[in-house]
C-alpha positions as CSV (number, residue, x, y, z in Angstrom):
1,Q,9.9,29.3,16.6
2,V,11.3,26.3,14.7
3,Q,12.6,26.6,11.2
4,L,12.7,23.5,8.9
5,V,14.6,23.2,5.7
6,E,14.1,20.2,3.4
7,S,16.7,18.9,0.9
8,G,17.4,15.8,-1.1
9,G,14.6,15.9,-3.7
10,D,15.4,14.7,-7.2
11,S,14.1,13.2,-10.4
12,V,14.7,9.5,-10.4
13,Q,13.6,6.3,-12.1
14,A,11.1,3.9,-10.5
15,G,12.6,1.4,-8.2
16,V,15.5,3.4,-6.9
17,S,16.0,4.8,-3.4
18,L,16.2,8.4,-2.3
19,R,16.8,10.0,1.1
20,L,15.3,13.3,2.1
21,S,16.6,15.5,4.9
22,C,14.8,18.0,7.1
23,T,17.2,20.2,9.0
24,A,15.7,21.8,12.1
25,S,16.8,25.0,13.8
26,S,16.2,23.4,17.2
27,T,15.3,20.2,18.9
28,A,12.1,21.7,20.3
29,S,9.7,19.6,18.2
30,Y,8.1,16.7,20.0
31,Y,6.8,15.2,16.8
32,M,8.0,15.5,13.3
33,A,6.4,14.4,10.1
34,W,6.6,14.2,6.4
35,F,3.8,15.2,4.2
36,R,3.5,15.3,0.4
37,Q,1.4,17.0,-2.2
38,A,1.0,15.8,-5.8
39,P,-0.2,18.1,-8.5
40,G,-3.9,18.6,-8.3
41,K,-4.2,16.7,-5.0
42,E,-4.6,17.4,-1.4
43,R,-1.6,17.4,0.9
44,E,-1.4,14.0,2.6
45,G,0.6,12.6,5.5
46,V,3.4,10.2,4.7
47,V,4.9,9.4,8.1
48,A,5.0,10.9,11.6
49,H,7.6,10.2,14.3
50,T,7.7,10.7,18.0
51,L,11.0,12.2,19.1
52,Y,10.7,12.1,22.9
53,G,8.8,10.7,25.9
54,A,7.4,7.3,26.6
55,N,6.4,6.8,23.0
56,R,9.7,7.8,21.6
57,D,10.3,6.4,18.2
58,L,6.6,5.6,17.7
59,D,5.9,6.0,14.0
60,K,2.8,6.1,11.9
61,F,3.0,5.5,8.2
62,A,0.5,6.0,5.4
63,D,-0.6,2.6,4.0
64,A,0.9,3.5,0.6
65,V,4.4,3.8,1.9
66,K,4.7,1.7,5.1
67,D,6.6,-1.2,3.6
68,R,9.0,1.1,1.6
69,F,9.7,4.2,3.7
70,T,11.5,4.6,7.0
71,V,12.4,7.7,9.1
72,F,15.3,8.6,11.4
73,W,15.9,11.5,13.7
74,D,19.5,12.5,14.3
75,H,19.3,14.5,17.5
76,A,23.0,15.6,17.4
77,K,22.6,17.0,13.8
78,K,19.0,18.0,14.2
79,I,18.1,16.3,11.0
80,F,15.0,14.3,10.3
81,Y,15.5,11.8,7.5
82,L,13.0,10.1,5.2
83,Q,14.5,7.1,3.5
84,M,12.4,6.1,0.5
85,N,13.0,2.8,-1.1
86,N,11.5,1.2,-4.3
87,L,10.1,4.5,-5.4
88,K,7.0,4.5,-7.6
89,P,5.6,7.1,-10.1
90,E,2.8,7.7,-7.6
91,D,5.3,8.9,-5.1
92,T,5.9,12.0,-7.3
93,A,5.1,15.0,-5.2
94,M,6.4,18.0,-3.3
95,Y,7.5,16.6,0.1
96,Y,7.2,18.8,3.2
97,C,8.6,18.4,6.6
98,A,6.5,19.5,9.6
99,G,7.1,19.8,13.3
100,R,4.9,20.0,16.4
101,V,6.2,21.3,19.7
102,R,3.1,20.5,21.8
103,K,2.9,17.1,23.4
104,N,0.1,14.6,23.7
105,L,-0.7,14.1,20.1
106,D,-3.3,11.4,19.7
107,Y,-2.0,8.5,17.5
108,G,-5.1,8.8,15.3
109,D,-4.1,12.4,14.5
110,Y,-0.4,11.7,13.7
111,L,-0.9,12.3,10.0
112,S,-3.3,15.2,10.3
113,Q,-1.6,18.3,8.9
114,V,-3.6,20.7,11.2
115,Q,-1.8,19.2,14.2
116,Y,1.6,20.6,13.1
117,D,3.0,24.0,14.0
118,Y,5.9,24.5,11.7
119,W,6.5,23.7,8.0
120,G,9.4,23.7,5.6
121,Q,9.2,25.0,2.1
122,G,9.3,21.6,0.5
123,T,11.5,19.5,-1.8
124,Q,10.4,18.0,-5.1
125,V,10.5,14.3,-5.8
126,T,9.7,13.1,-9.3
127,V,9.6,9.4,-10.2
128,S,9.4,8.3,-13.7
129,S,8.5,4.9,-15.0
């Protein structure tokens, strides 16, 4: 079983950058992703990352963030980072890290939360205008 712990959430002004961290208990996840859930809304996929295999480093970003957010997996530290730049009020949400051990995830399903096996408890990001 993989345990995931998010950190780095904060209350910030629009336009600034923030980096979230997801510390994993092992390197077993083949895919890792960030999801977010704003008050009163469904949880949505932000970005998913392929850690191993022929598609290593293949990412899929939600349209709302693809020009502002990046991800990085530090294998030695077992930390999955989400770098968020030019934050907007609409980025306000609880951010969750997720991991999937199983291989062969279809690219079309990268941002589907039902595809992921393990979840962290979340870290809150609040962006004010």
